[in-house]
C-alpha positions as CSV (number, residue, x, y, z in Angstrom):
1,M,74.8,312.8,-41.7
2,V,75.0,309.3,-40.4
3,L,71.4,308.0,-40.2
4,V,71.6,304.2,-39.8
5,T,74.7,301.6,-39.3
6,L,74.0,298.1,-40.1
7,I,76.7,295.3,-39.6
8,A,76.3,291.8,-41.2
9,R,78.3,288.6,-41.9
10,V,78.9,288.2,-45.7
11,T,78.6,284.6,-46.1
12,D,74.9,284.3,-45.2
13,G,74.0,287.8,-44.7
14,L,73.2,287.5,-41.0
15,P,72.8,290.6,-39.4
16,L,75.1,290.8,-36.3
17,S,74.4,294.3,-35.0
18,A,73.0,297.6,-35.7
19,S,72.1,301.2,-34.4
20,I,68.8,302.0,-33.1
21,D,66.8,303.2,-36.0
22,N,66.2,306.9,-36.3
23,K,62.4,307.4,-35.3
24,E,62.4,311.0,-37.0
25,Q,63.4,309.8,-40.2
26,N,61.4,307.4,-42.9
27,L,64.3,304.9,-43.4
28,L,62.4,301.4,-43.8
29,V,62.7,301.2,-47.2
30,Y,66.4,301.9,-47.2
31,H,66.9,299.5,-44.2
32,N,64.9,296.7,-46.4
33,Q,67.2,297.8,-49.2
34,A,70.4,297.0,-47.0
35,K,69.0,293.8,-46.1
36,S,68.3,292.8,-49.5
37,L,71.9,293.8,-50.5
38,F,73.4,291.8,-47.5
39,R,71.8,288.5,-49.0
40,K,73.4,289.4,-52.4
41,L,77.3,289.9,-51.0
42,S,79.9,287.4,-51.5
43,P,83.5,287.0,-50.7
44,N,84.3,288.3,-53.7
45,S,82.0,291.4,-53.7
46,P,84.2,294.6,-54.0
47,S,85.6,295.6,-50.6
48,R,83.9,299.0,-50.7
49,C,81.0,300.6,-52.7
50,S,78.5,303.2,-52.6
51,L,74.9,302.9,-53.9
52,E,72.6,305.4,-54.7
53,S,68.7,305.2,-53.7
54,G,67.1,308.6,-54.2
55,P,68.1,311.4,-51.6
56,M,70.1,308.7,-49.5
57,L,73.5,306.8,-50.4
58,L,74.4,303.4,-48.9
59,H,78.1,303.0,-48.4
60,Y,79.6,299.6,-47.4
61,Q,83.1,298.4,-46.5
62,I,83.9,294.5,-45.9
63,E,86.6,293.6,-43.6
64,Q,87.1,290.0,-42.6
65,G,84.0,288.7,-44.1
66,V,81.9,291.4,-42.2
67,C,79.9,294.1,-44.3
68,F,79.6,297.4,-42.3
69,L,77.1,299.6,-43.9
70,T,75.8,303.0,-43.2
71,I,73.1,305.1,-44.9
72,C,73.7,308.9,-45.4
73,H,72.2,311.7,-47.0
74,N,74.0,311.9,-50.4
75,S,75.3,315.3,-49.4
76,F,77.1,313.8,-46.5
77,S,81.0,313.8,-47.1
78,K,82.1,310.5,-48.9
79,K,85.3,310.5,-47.2
80,L,83.7,310.9,-43.7
81,A,81.3,307.9,-44.3
82,F,84.2,305.6,-45.2
83,N,86.3,306.9,-42.1
84,F,83.3,306.4,-39.9
85,L,83.0,302.9,-41.3
86,A,86.7,301.9,-41.2
87,E,86.6,303.1,-37.2
88,C,83.5,301.2,-36.8
89,A,85.0,297.9,-38.4
90,Q,88.1,298.1,-36.3
91,E,86.3,298.5,-33.1
92,F,83.8,295.7,-33.8
93,L,86.6,293.4,-35.1
94,E,88.6,294.0,-32.1
95,S,85.9,292.7,-29.9
96,Y,84.3,290.2,-31.8
97,A,86.5,288.7,-34.6
98,S,86.8,285.7,-33.0
99,K,83.1,284.9,-32.3
100,I,81.6,285.8,-35.8
101,A,81.7,282.6,-37.3
102,Q,80.0,280.9,-34.5
103,A,77.1,283.7,-34.6
104,H,73.8,281.4,-34.9
105,R,71.0,284.1,-34.6
106,P,70.5,287.5,-35.4
107,Y,71.9,290.5,-33.8
108,M,73.9,288.6,-31.6
109,F,76.2,291.1,-30.8
110,I,73.4,293.8,-30.4
111,E,75.2,295.4,-27.4
112,F,77.9,296.9,-29.8
113,E,75.0,299.4,-30.8
114,T,76.1,301.8,-27.8
115,R,79.3,302.3,-29.6
116,I,77.8,302.7,-32.9
117,G,75.6,305.3,-31.5
118,K,78.7,307.1,-29.9
119,L,80.4,307.3,-33.3
120,M,77.4,308.3,-35.2
121,R,77.1,311.2,-32.8
122,M,80.7,311.8,-33.3
123,Y,80.7,312.1,-36.9
124,T,77.3,313.9,-37.1
125,D,78.4,316.7,-34.7
126,S,80.0,319.2,-37.5
127,R,81.8,320.7,-34.5
128,S,83.3,317.5,-33.4
129,P,87.2,317.8,-33.2
130,K,87.2,314.5,-34.6
131,Q,85.2,315.1,-37.7
132,L,87.1,318.0,-38.3
133,N,90.3,316.1,-38.4
134,K,88.7,313.5,-40.5
135,I,87.5,316.1,-43.1
136,N,91.2,316.9,-43.7
137,T,92.4,313.3,-43.8
138,E,92.5,312.1,-47.3
139,L,91.9,308.8,-48.5
140,A,93.7,308.1,-51.5
141,D,91.4,305.9,-53.2
142,V,87.9,307.3,-51.9
143,Q,86.9,308.8,-55.2
144,R,87.5,305.5,-57.2
145,I,85.1,303.4,-55.0
146,M,82.2,302.1,-57.0
147,V,79.0,303.9,-57.3
148,Q,76.0,302.0,-58.3
149,N,72.0,302.4,-58.2
150,I,70.8,300.0,-55.6
151,E,67.4,299.2,-56.9
152,D,69.4,298.3,-60.2
153,V,71.6,295.8,-58.5
154,I,68.7,294.4,-56.4
155,Q,66.1,294.1,-59.2
156,R,68.5,292.4,-61.7
157,G,69.6,290.1,-59.0
158,E,73.3,290.6,-60.2
159,Q,75.7,290.1,-57.4
160,L,78.2,293.0,-56.7
161,S,81.0,290.2,-57.4
162,V,79.7,289.9,-61.0
163,L,79.9,293.7,-61.5
164,D,83.7,293.6,-60.1
165,S,84.3,290.5,-62.5
166,K,83.0,292.7,-65.2
167,A,85.5,295.3,-64.9
168,N,88.3,293.1,-64.3
169,N,87.4,291.1,-67.5
170,L,87.2,294.2,-69.4
171,S,90.7,295.4,-68.3
172,M,92.1,291.8,-69.3
173,M,90.5,291.9,-72.4
174,S,92.3,295.7,-73.0
175,Q,95.6,293.9,-71.9
176,Q,95.1,290.9,-74.1
177,Y,94.3,293.3,-77.0
178,K,97.3,295.5,-76.9
179,K,99.3,292.0,-76.6
180,E,97.9,290.6,-79.7
181,S,98.3,294.1,-81.6
182,H,101.8,294.0,-80.7
183,Q,102.3,290.6,-81.9
184,L,100.9,291.4,-85.0
185,N,102.8,294.4,-85.6
186,I,105.8,292.1,-85.0
187,N,104.6,289.6,-87.2
188,A,104.0,292.2,-90.0
189,Q,107.5,293.5,-89.7
190,Q,109.0,289.9,-89.9
191,W,107.1,289.0,-92.9
192,K,108.1,292.5,-94.7
193,Y,111.8,291.4,-94.2
194,I,111.3,287.9,-95.1
195,A,109.5,289.4,-98.6
196,C,112.8,291.6,-99.1
197,G,115.1,288.7,-98.3
198,V,113.1,286.6,-101.1
199,G,113.1,289.5,-103.4
200,F,117.0,290.0,-103.1
201,I,117.6,286.4,-103.5
202,L,115.6,286.1,-106.8
203,L,117.2,289.1,-108.2
204,F,120.5,287.5,-107.4
205,L,119.7,284.3,-109.0
206,F,118.3,286.4,-112.2
207,L,121.7,288.2,-112.4
208,R,123.7,285.0,-112.1
209,Y,122.0,282.9,-114.5
210,W,120.8,285.3,-117.1
211,V,123.1,288.2,-117.2
212,F,126.3,286.5,-116.0
C-alpha cells in the first residue's frame, strides 16, 4: 500500500507538499531517508527510480524539476506505485507549475495534501475500480526502472546522476569498442590485400628479369 507521499523541488530539495504521516506505521526512518535523497538529486538524476530500504520501497518520479516520491511496502505493485506518482504529478503541476520556482519556504503548497490523501486512499483500496483498471494498464518501461539500495546511495554520498552517468558511459564504451573492433578488422583486411599485392609484384619482377 501507499504509506507516505512527499513532493520536493529538485534544484535544492525544498519540500513543497506531503501527505499526513501515517500514525500507525513507524516511518520516521524512511521519511528521513527520503529527505536525504532529495538533497542528493540533481536535474541530471534519473527521471524514475526505485530504492530499497528493508521491507519498504521508495519510488520517485521527476517531472518539470519536481520530485514526487512515495513510500510503499515492497509487496505493493510497482506499476501501481508509478501510476500513482504520475497522477499525483499531473494534478500538482496543473495547480502549481507556475509557482514552484518562487516557493521560498518548506511545504508552501501543503493544501495539496487533501488531494494526495484522496489519491492514496484510491490506490490503497484493492476494490477501487481505478486500482483494478490501473493493474491492467501496462507501463512499457516500468520493469527497466533502476533499483538501488537507498542506504548505499546515501552513505556513499553518490548522486543518482552519477549512477546514471556510469550506465551511459558503459554503453558508450561498448559502442566505441564495437567501432574500434570493426575498424581493426577492416585494417587487417586491407593489409592482407596489400601484402598479396606486393607479393604478386615481386613475383612478376622475378619472373621478368630472371626467367625471361
